C-alpha positions in Angstrom: -77.9 -95.9 127.4 -75.0 -97.1 129.7 -71.4 -95.9 129.0 -68.4 -97.9 130.3 -65.1 -96.2 130.1 -62.0 -98.5 129.9 -58.6 -97.1 130.8 -55.2 -98.3 131.8 -55.0 -97.2 135.3 -57.6 -96.1 137.9 -58.7 -92.7 136.4 -57.0 -91.0 139.4 -56.8 -87.3 138.8 -54.0 -86.9 141.3 -51.5 -88.7 139.0 -49.3 -87.2 136.3 -51.3 -89.1 133.7 -53.4 -86.8 131.4 -55.5 -89.7 130.0 -56.6 -90.8 133.5 -57.4 -87.2 134.5 -59.5 -86.7 131.4 -61.4 -89.9 132.0 -62.1 -88.9 135.6 -63.5 -85.5 134.5 -65.5 -86.9 131.6 -67.1 -89.6 133.8 -67.8 -87.2 136.6 -69.5 -84.6 134.3 -71.5 -87.3 132.5 -72.7 -88.6 135.9 -73.7 -85.1 137.0 -75.7 -84.7 133.8 -77.7 -87.9 134.6 -75.9 -90.3 132.3 -75.4 -93.9 133.5 -71.6 -94.2 133.6 -68.9 -96.4 135.1 -65.1 -96.6 134.7 -63.3 -99.9 134.4 -59.6 -99.6 135.1 -56.9 -102.1 134.1 -54.1 -102.1 136.6 -51.3 -104.2 138.1 -52.6 -103.3 141.6 -56.5 -103.4 141.6 -56.8 -101.6 144.9 -59.3 -98.7 145.3 -56.7 -96.3 146.6 -57.9 -93.0 145.1 -60.0 -90.0 146.3 -63.8 -90.2 146.5 -65.7 -90.0 143.2 -69.3 -89.9 142.1 -69.2 -92.7 139.5 -68.8 -96.4 139.9 -65.4 -97.9 139.3 -64.4 -101.5 138.7 -60.7 -102.5 138.7 -59.3 -105.5 136.8 -55.9 -106.9 137.2 -53.7 -106.5 134.1 -52.3 -109.7 132.5 -48.6 -110.4 132.0 -49.4 -111.0 128.3 -50.5 -107.5 127.0 -52.9 -108.9 124.4 -54.7 -111.2 126.9 -58.2 -110.3 128.2 -58.5 -111.5 131.8 -61.4 -113.9 132.5 -62.8 -111.5 135.0 -62.9 -108.7 132.4 -64.3 -110.9 129.6 -67.1 -112.1 131.9 -68.0 -108.6 133.0 -68.2 -107.4 129.3 -70.4 -110.3 128.2 -72.6 -109.9 131.2 -73.0 -106.2 130.4 -73.2 -106.5 126.6 -75.9 -103.8 126.1 -73.5 -101.0 127.2 -71.4 -98.8 124.9 -67.8 -99.2 125.7 -65.4 -96.2 125.5 -61.7 -97.1 125.1 -59.1 -94.6 126.1 -55.6 -94.6 124.4 -54.0 -95.8 121.3 -51.5 -98.5 120.4 -52.6 -100.6 123.4 -52.4 -104.3 122.7 -55.3 -105.2 125.0 -57.6 -102.9 123.0 -57.1 -104.8 119.8 -58.2 -108.0 121.6 -61.2 -106.2 123.0 -62.1 -105.0 119.6 -62.3 -108.6 118.3 -64.4 -109.5 121.4 -66.8 -106.6 120.8 -67.1 -107.4 117.1 -67.8 -111.0 117.8 -70.7 -110.2 120.2 -71.9 -107.1 118.3 -71.1 -104.8 121.2 -70.8 -101.1 120.3 -67.6 -99.4 121.2 -65.8 -96.1 120.6 -62.2 -95.0 121.1 -60.4 -91.8 122.1 -56.8 -92.2 121.1 -55.8 -89.1 123.2 -53.3 -87.8 120.5 -51.9 -91.2 119.7 -52.9 -91.0 116.0 -51.6 -87.6 115.1 -48.8 -87.3 112.6 -46.0 -86.6 115.1 -47.0 -89.6 117.3 -47.1 -91.8 114.2 -43.6 -90.9 113.3 -42.2 -92.3 116.5 -41.0 -95.9 115.8 -42.8 -95.6 112.5 -41.7 -98.9 111.0 -42.6 -100.8 114.1 -45.9 -99.0 114.2 -46.6 -99.7 110.6 -46.2 -103.4 111.1 -48.2 -103.3 114.4 -50.9 -101.3 112.7 -51.6 -103.8 110.0 -51.4 -106.7 112.5 -53.4 -105.3 115.4 -54.4 -101.6 115.5 -56.3 -101.8 112.2 -58.6 -104.3 113.9 -59.8 -101.5 116.2 -60.5 -99.0 113.4 -62.2 -101.7 111.3 -64.8 -102.4 114.0 -65.1 -99.2 116.0 -68.3 -97.2 115.9 -66.5 -93.8 116.0 -63.0 -92.5 116.8 -63.1 -89.4 119.0 -60.5 -87.0 117.9 -59.7 -84.1 120.2 -57.9 -81.9 117.7 -57.4 -81.4 114.0 -53.9 -82.9 114.1 -55.5 -86.2 115.1 -58.2 -86.0 112.4 -55.5 -85.4 109.8 -53.3 -88.2 111.1 -56.3 -90.6 111.2 -57.2 -89.8 107.6 -53.8 -90.9 106.5 -53.7 -94.2 108.2 -57.4 -95.3 107.9 -59.4 -92.9 105.6 -62.7 -94.7 105.9 -63.0 -94.5 109.7 -65.7 -92.3 111.3 -63.9 -89.5 113.0 -65.7 -87.4 115.6 -64.0 -84.1 116.5 -64.7 -82.6 120.0 -62.4 -81.2 122.6 -62.3 -82.2 126.3 -64.2 -80.0 128.7 -62.8 -78.4 131.8 -64.3 -78.0 135.3 -64.5 -74.3 135.8 -65.7 -74.5 139.4 -62.1 -74.0 140.6 -61.7 -72.9 144.2 -60.7 -69.3 144.2 -57.0 -68.9 145.2 -56.5 -65.4 146.6 -52.8 -65.1 145.7 -51.3 -62.0 144.1 -49.1 -62.3 141.1 -45.5 -63.0 141.7 -43.6 -59.7 141.9 -41.3 -60.5 139.0 -42.7 -61.5 135.5 -43.2 -65.3 135.8 -43.6 -67.8 133.0 -44.8 -71.2 134.0 -45.0 -74.8 132.8 -46.9 -77.7 134.3 -46.7 -81.3 133.1 -44.6 -84.3 132.5 -41.0 -83.4 131.9 -40.5 -84.9 128.5 -38.0 -82.8 126.7 -38.8 -83.7 123.1 -42.6 -84.1 123.4 -43.3 -81.1 125.6 -40.7 -78.9 123.8 -38.8 -78.2 127.0 -35.6 -77.6 125.0 -37.5 -74.8 123.1 -38.8 -73.4 126.3 -35.3 -73.3 127.9 -33.7 -71.7 124.9 -36.4 -69.1 124.5 -36.2 -68.2 128.2 -32.4 -67.9 128.0 -32.7 -65.4 125.2 -35.6 -63.6 126.8 -33.8 -63.2 130.1 -31.0 -61.3 128.4 -33.3 -58.3 128.4 -35.6 -59.2 131.3 -33.1 -60.3 133.9 -35.6 -60.4 136.8 -38.0 -62.7 135.0 -38.6 -66.2 136.3 -39.4 -69.6 134.9 -41.4 -72.0 137.1 -41.5 -75.6 136.1 -44.0 -77.9 137.9 -43.8 -81.6 137.2 -41.2 -84.4 137.1 -39.7 -86.8 134.6 -36.6 -87.6 132.6 -36.4 -84.1 131.2 -35.4 -82.8 134.6 -31.8 -83.8 134.0 -31.8 -81.9 130.7 -33.1 -78.8 132.4 -30.6 -78.9 135.2 -27.7 -79.3 132.8 -29.0 -76.5 130.6 -29.2 -74.2 133.6 -25.6 -74.9 134.6 -24.2 -74.7 131.0 -26.0 -71.4 130.2 -25.7 -70.0 133.7 -29.4 -69.1 133.7 -30.9 -67.5 136.8 -34.4 -67.7 138.3 -35.5 -71.1 137.1 -37.4 -73.0 139.8 -38.0 -76.7 139.5 -40.9 -77.3 141.9 -41.3 -81.0 141.2 -44.8 -82.6 141.4 -47.5 -80.5 142.9 -51.2 -81.3 143.3 -54.4 -79.7 144.5 -54.4 -76.3 146.1 -50.6 -76.2 146.3 -50.4 -76.4 142.5 -53.3 -74.0 142.0 -51.6 -71.4 144.1 -48.4 -71.6 142.0 -50.3 -71.4 138.7 -52.3 -68.4 139.9 -49.1 -66.5 140.6 -47.9 -66.9 137.1 -48.2 -64.1 134.5 -47.9 -66.5 131.5 -48.2 -70.2 130.9 -46.0 -71.7 128.2 -46.7 -74.9 126.4 -44.6 -75.3 123.2 -45.3 -79.0 122.8 -44.4 -80.9 119.6 -47.1 -83.5 120.1 -50.2 -83.3 122.3 -53.7 -84.5 122.6 -55.2 -81.5 124.4 -53.3 -80.1 127.3 -55.5 -79.7 130.4 -52.7 -77.7 132.0 -53.4 -74.8 129.6 -57.1 -74.9 130.6 -56.1 -74.9 134.3 -54.0 -71.8 133.7 -56.9 -70.2 131.8 -59.2 -70.8 134.7 -57.1 -68.5 136.8 -57.0 -65.9 134.0 -53.4 -66.8 133.1 -52.8 -66.4 129.3 -50.9 -69.0 127.5 -48.2 -69.3 124.7 -49.0 -72.5 122.8 -47.7 -74.2 119.8 -50.1 -75.4 117.0 -49.4 -79.0 118.0 -51.3 -78.5 121.3 -54.6 -78.4 119.4 -55.7 -75.4 121.4 -53.8 -72.7 119.4 -56.9 -71.8 117.3 -59.0 -71.3 120.4 -56.3 -69.2 122.1 -56.1 -67.0 119.0 -59.8 -66.7 118.5 -60.5 -65.6 122.1 -57.2 -63.7 122.6 -56.4 -66.0 125.5 -52.7 -65.8 124.8 -50.5 -66.2 121.8 -50.1 -69.1 119.4 -46.8 -69.9 117.7 -45.6 -72.3 115.0 -44.2 -75.6 116.1 -40.4 -75.7 116.9 -40.1 -72.0 116.7 -37.8 -70.6 119.5 -37.8 -67.1 118.0 -41.6 -66.8 118.1 -41.7 -68.3 121.6 -39.2 -65.7 122.8 -41.1 -62.9 121.0 -44.4 -64.0 122.6 -42.8 -63.9 126.1 -41.6 -60.3 125.3 -45.0 -59.2 124.0 -46.9 -60.5 127.1 -44.3 -59.1 129.5 -44.7 -55.6 127.9 -48.5 -56.0 128.1 -48.3 -56.5 131.8 -45.8 -53.7 132.3 -48.2 -51.3 130.5 -51.3 -52.6 132.3 -52.6 -53.9 129.0 -52.9 -57.6 129.8 -56.5 -57.4 130.8 -57.8 -58.5 127.4 -55.6 -61.7 127.6 -56.8 -62.4 131.1 -60.5 -62.0 130.3 -60.0 -63.8 127.0 -58.6 -66.9 128.8 -61.7 -67.2 130.9 -64.0 -66.5 128.0 -62.4 -69.3 126.0 -63.2 -71.7 128.8 -66.8 -70.6 128.9 -67.4 -70.7 125.2 -65.4 -73.8 124.2 -64.7 -76.0 127.2 -67.8 -75.8 129.3 -68.6 -79.3 130.4 -72.4 -79.0 130.6 -72.5 -78.0 126.9 -69.9 -80.6 125.8 -71.7 -83.5 127.6 -74.7 -83.0 125.3 -72.3 -83.2 122.3 -70.6 -86.3 123.7 -73.9 -88.1 123.5 -73.6 -87.9 119.7 -70.4 -89.9 119.9 -72.3 -92.9 121.2 -75.4 -92.7 119.0 
């Protein structure tokens, strides 16, 4: 069986694009396990300007008309019609056109919406999405072999918009072969966040308010924010208005530089309102950094089960601040060891790629 992943972009793990990073990791692990895999990227600039990888990559220039399949891409698909195609992303006009092409030529395909079908995502521009769904997105779900859901929120959302579709629930994996970073914890209790600075989606307003309240009793605590985006302006204004100390905006960081910062954190906070499955939480866990996560992240149940941190309700500043306080006290009393070991155990039991690759085979069969 041959698997062809199709993604907007180049599956470059060094970009702040979670979908591309997941596709890179999935294709890499499937290749390591002996699967025949390639990645086809749709991009405005079809230049192979990314780090070395172990799987084959084809790049196709995107069309100005978002629904149009380029002749090059169409020819490649029809020439390779025995493969199973794996689409990545939801509400992508090109994918509805591809679904029609696949159906016409009886080509099997699956799709991972990466959080696009959960209830919160569906509420954004809901009237436009409702019209678009019946005109275009429904075509994908009508012909798809299976929809890969990465969390219960997406299974529930999918059930509401298209109950008859075949949903396949399985999380992403995580590469645990992280290079050891021999850096001691920061001297002061440090809470971290890594990701795109989207205030509403990532719950950065909740994070800032909780840290503001928490710092009233823990004045030496720090908040490190790694990433960039429109939410940076909100954070900077909030810091000035509330006169908050010890918030560091590191900007974009990659590779060892990012790993060193994460490894110095005591706690990783991710109070997202809408998420597929945040790989940044798993990155933190790989360094034994426990997390505070909202239920919307789709990892809350795992975090609770393995005591890899603390889960909170969505949009709950009070619980977020209390979780910061609880973990701070655990470190102060040298009682954080269970959280640290729980974070690593969670990765081994739930997100180990060699185990998950076998389960991903079921998605295609």
